[in-house]
C-alpha positions in Angstrom: 60.7 -18.1 -13.2 60.9 -21.8 -12.2 59.4 -20.9 -8.8 56.4 -19.1 -10.5 55.9 -22.1 -12.9 56.0 -24.5 -9.9 53.6 -22.5 -7.7 51.2 -20.9 -10.2 48.3 -23.1 -9.0 48.8 -22.0 -5.4 49.1 -18.4 -6.4 45.8 -18.5 -8.4 44.0 -20.3 -5.6 45.3 -17.7 -3.1 44.1 -14.8 -5.3 40.7 -16.5 -5.7 40.3 -17.0 -2.0 41.3 -13.4 -1.3 38.7 -12.2 -3.8 36.0 -14.4 -2.3 36.9 -13.1 1.3 36.8 -9.5 0.1 33.5 -10.1 -1.8 31.9 -11.6 1.2 33.0 -8.8 3.4 31.6 -6.2 1.0 28.3 -8.1 0.8 28.1 -8.2 4.6 28.4 -4.5 4.9 25.2 -2.5 4.1 25.5 0.6 2.1 25.2 3.8 4.1 22.2 5.9 3.2 22.8 9.6 2.5 20.9 11.0 5.4 21.9 13.1 8.4 20.0 14.5 11.3 18.3 17.9 10.7 18.8 18.9 14.3 16.2 21.0 16.1 12.6 20.6 14.9 11.6 24.2 15.6 13.3 27.6 15.2 13.8 29.8 18.2 10.8 31.9 17.2 8.6 28.8 16.7 9.8 27.3 20.0 8.9 30.5 21.9 5.4 30.4 20.3 5.1 26.7 21.1 5.8 27.3 24.8 3.0 30.0 24.9 0.7 27.7 23.0 1.3 24.9 25.6 0.3 27.4 28.3 -2.7 28.5 26.2 -4.0 24.9 25.8 -4.2 24.5 29.6 -3.9 20.7 29.1 -7.3 20.6 27.3 -5.8 20.0 23.9 -2.8 18.1 22.5 -0.2 19.9 20.3 1.8 18.6 17.4 4.5 20.5 15.6 5.6 20.3 11.9 2.7 18.3 10.6 2.4 17.4 6.9 -0.6 19.0 5.3 -1.5 15.7 3.6 -1.9 14.2 7.1 -4.7 16.8 7.8 -6.5 17.2 4.5 -6.8 14.9 1.5 -7.7 15.1 -2.1 -11.4 14.2 -2.6 -11.9 10.7 -4.1 -12.6 10.8 -7.8 -10.8 14.1 -8.4 -9.2 14.2 -11.8 -5.4 14.4 -11.6 -5.6 13.1 -8.0 -1.9 12.4 -7.7 -0.9 15.8 -8.9 -3.2 17.5 -6.3 -1.9 15.2 -3.6 1.7 16.0 -4.5 1.0 19.7 -4.0 0.2 19.0 -0.3 2.3 16.0 0.5 5.6 17.9 0.9 4.2 20.9 2.7 3.7 21.2 6.4 2.1 23.6 8.8 3.8 24.7 12.0 1.3 23.4 14.7 -1.8 21.4 15.0 -4.1 21.5 18.0 -5.9 18.2 18.6 -8.7 16.9 20.8 -7.2 15.2 23.9 -9.6 12.2 23.8 -9.1 10.9 20.3 -6.5 13.3 18.8 -8.9 14.6 16.1 -7.2 17.6 14.6 -9.2 20.8 15.5 -7.2 23.6 14.0 -3.9 24.2 12.3 -1.7 27.1 13.1 0.9 28.8 10.9 3.3 31.2 12.6 4.0 33.8 10.0 7.6 35.2 10.3 9.1 37.8 7.9 9.8 35.0 5.3 6.0 35.1 4.6 6.5 38.5 2.9 8.5 36.9 0.0 6.5 36.5 -3.2 7.1 32.7 -3.3 5.9 32.3 0.3 2.8 34.5 -0.4 1.9 32.2 -3.3 2.4 29.2 -1.1 0.3 30.8 1.7 -2.5 31.6 -0.8 -2.6 28.0 -1.9 -2.5 26.6 1.6 -5.2 29.0 2.8 -7.5 28.0 -0.1 -6.8 24.3 0.4 -7.7 24.4 4.1 -10.8 26.6 3.4 -12.0 24.2 0.7 -11.3 21.2 3.0 -13.3 23.0 5.7 -10.4 22.7 8.1 -9.6 25.8 10.2 -6.2 27.4 9.9 -5.1 30.2 12.1 -2.3 32.5 10.9 -0.4 34.2 13.7 2.3 36.8 13.0 5.5 36.3 14.9 5.9 38.7 17.9 8.1 39.3 20.8 5.4 37.8 23.1 2.1 36.1 22.8 -1.0 36.2 25.1 -2.0 32.7 26.2 -5.6 33.8 26.9 -6.0 35.2 23.4 -4.6 32.0 21.9 -6.9 29.9 24.1 -9.9 31.9 22.9 -8.9 31.5 19.3 -8.5 27.8 19.6 -11.6 27.3 21.7 -13.7 28.5 18.8 -12.9 25.2 17.1 -13.5 23.0 20.1 -16.5 21.8 22.0 -14.6 22.0 25.2 -13.4 25.5 26.0 
């Protein structure tokens, strides 16, 4: 007990220094955010279609995959409940967008419809997306998934929306 009474100040100072060091170390480390990589951007079916789409564009157009709908269409200014309408498109995406090579103006969106589009929830989503694109006067092609695709047919479908075919 005599030792503790004689060294209490050194013990307290040691504990305080230890706490300060631990606190500074904790402040220096940033908290890890709860994200991980999603992996591949496209499914095998989408990738297969994308390769044919690349062939179909013949270098005349630029392709983008997995584009947010809100990056293609927007809520008209002055619309009541603007934020609510924006939220309905901000988290949705379409599979592909074909853009003009010169200025990357989007020309047409493409949805690759796999069997999941037969589910009632997807059909409701598809009806909404179709109507949104129609009302925004932005062309949207729906292509059913298939074992193979004809690049010439795809080219002709895209060319309808481009001045340069």
